[in-house]
C-alpha positions in Angstrom: 7.1 -7.0 3.1 6.6 -10.6 2.0 9.7 -12.8 1.7 10.7 -15.8 -0.3 8.1 -18.1 1.1 5.6 -16.7 -1.5 7.7 -17.7 -4.4 5.9 -20.0 -6.8 9.1 -21.3 -8.3 12.7 -20.3 -9.1 14.8 -22.0 -11.7 18.1 -21.6 -13.4 18.6 -22.4 -17.1 22.0 -22.7 -18.7 23.4 -24.3 -21.8 26.1 -26.9 -21.4 27.8 -28.2 -24.5 24.9 -26.9 -26.6 22.2 -28.5 -24.5 19.8 -26.6 -22.3 19.7 -27.6 -18.6 17.0 -26.4 -16.1 17.5 -26.7 -12.4 15.4 -25.7 -9.4 16.8 -23.1 -7.1 16.1 -23.1 -3.3 14.4 -20.3 -1.5 17.8 -19.4 0.0 18.8 -18.4 -3.5 16.0 -15.9 -4.0 16.1 -13.6 -1.0 17.4 -10.8 -3.2 18.9 -10.1 -6.7 22.5 -10.2 -5.6 22.1 -13.7 -3.9 20.2 -14.9 -7.0 23.0 -13.6 -9.3 25.6 -15.3 -7.2 23.7 -18.6 -7.4 23.4 -18.3 -11.2 27.2 -17.7 -11.5 27.8 -21.2 -10.1 26.2 -22.9 -13.1 28.6 -23.9 -15.9 26.7 -22.3 -18.8 28.4 -21.8 -22.1 27.0 -18.3 -22.3 26.0 -17.5 -18.7 22.7 -18.6 -17.1 19.2 -17.3 -16.7 17.2 -17.2 -13.5 13.4 -17.2 -13.8 11.4 -16.5 -10.7 7.6 -16.3 -10.4 6.0 -14.9 -7.2 2.5 -15.5 -5.9 1.0 -15.6 -9.4 1.5 -11.9 -9.3 4.8 -11.0 -11.0 8.1 -12.4 -12.2 11.8 -11.6 -12.2 14.3 -12.6 -14.9 18.0 -12.3 -14.1 20.6 -13.1 -16.9 24.1 -13.5 -15.7 27.1 -13.6 -18.0 30.4 -13.5 -16.0 30.2 -10.8 -13.4 27.5 -8.9 -15.3 23.9 -9.4 -14.1 21.0 -8.0 -16.1 17.5 -7.8 -14.5 13.9 -7.5 -15.6 11.0 -7.1 -13.1 7.6 -7.6 -14.7 5.8 -5.2 -12.4 7.6 -2.3 -10.6 4.6 -1.9 -8.2 5.4 -5.2 -6.7 8.4 -3.5 -4.9 6.0 -2.0 -2.4 5.0 -5.5 -1.1 7.7 -8.0 -2.0 11.3 -8.2 -0.8 12.6 -9.7 -4.1 10.9 -7.0 -6.1 12.2 -4.3 -3.9 15.7 -5.8 -4.3 15.3 -5.7 -8.1 14.3 -2.0 -8.0 17.3 -1.2 -5.8 19.6 -3.2 -8.0 18.4 -1.3 -11.0 18.9 2.0 -9.2 15.3 3.0 -9.5 13.1 4.8 -6.9 10.6 2.6 -5.1 7.1 3.3 -6.4 4.6 4.9 -4.1 1.8 2.7 -2.6 -0.7 4.7 -4.7 1.1 3.6 -7.9 -1.1 0.8 -9.1 -0.3 0.9 -12.8 1.9 -2.2 -13.4 4.8 -1.7 -15.7 8.0 -3.5 -16.2 11.3 -2.3 -14.8 14.8 -3.1 -16.1 16.2 -4.3 -19.3 13.8 -5.6 -21.9 16.7 -6.6 -24.1 18.4 -8.8 -21.4 17.6 -12.0 -23.5 18.6 -10.6 -26.9 21.6 -12.9 -27.2 19.4 -15.9 -26.5 16.9 -15.0 -29.2 14.2 -13.2 -27.4 14.4 -9.5 -28.3 13.1 -6.5 -26.4 10.1 -6.1 -28.7 9.1 -9.7 -28.3 9.4 -9.5 -24.5 7.5 -6.3 -24.4 4.7 -7.7 -26.4 4.5 -10.7 -24.0 4.4 -8.4 -21.0 1.6 -6.4 -22.6 -0.6 -9.4 -22.9 -3.0 -9.4 -19.9 -4.0 -13.0 -20.5 -0.6 -14.4 -19.3 0.0 -15.4 -15.7 3.7 -15.1 -14.7 4.3 -18.9 -15.0 2.8 -19.0 -18.4 4.7 -16.0 -19.6 8.0 -17.5 -18.3 7.1 -20.7 -20.0 6.6 -18.9 -23.3 10.0 -17.1 -22.8 11.6 -20.5 -22.1 10.0 -22.0 -25.2 11.3 -19.2 -27.4 14.8 -19.5 -26.0 14.8 -23.3 -26.5 14.2 -24.9 -23.1 10.4 -24.7 -22.8 9.7 -28.4 -22.3 12.5 -28.8 -19.7 11.2 -25.6 -17.9 7.6 -26.9 -17.9 8.7 -30.2 -16.5 10.7 -28.7 -13.7 8.0 -26.2 -12.6 5.1 -28.7 -13.2 3.4 -27.0 -16.1 1.7 -28.9 -18.9 3.4 -28.0 -22.2 1.1 -26.6 -24.8 
């Protein structure tokens, strides 16, 4: 299983006094979902914080923390057979680990985890169904729809569209 060294980026986004802030997370924060959720709880967000993690241009993980509650969305459940952070997400969600023969990528978790931030389950589902998006591009689009797209792109080094 591959560990955090293959992570393309991990950021936390939170709104403080109505203004979105985006901060990089260290690899120590993304060893598993519980560690990531604990790191996100340290941010002073008005309505919790959101962790966005892209791994090896292959899949992404979104964790939305409000108080003690953590909600998770893994873009591709099949990643759990190769990646520690994905396996951690599947375990956190209480789902069985897919077989190595399962090669049909599909999301796992809560598509509605960003409803309160303006990105509904249907919108997120449509983005996930678009094969033209790489994980970083999809997360950039999610960040844009929530309201911190430019800050996100700047922190992760993407060029804003």
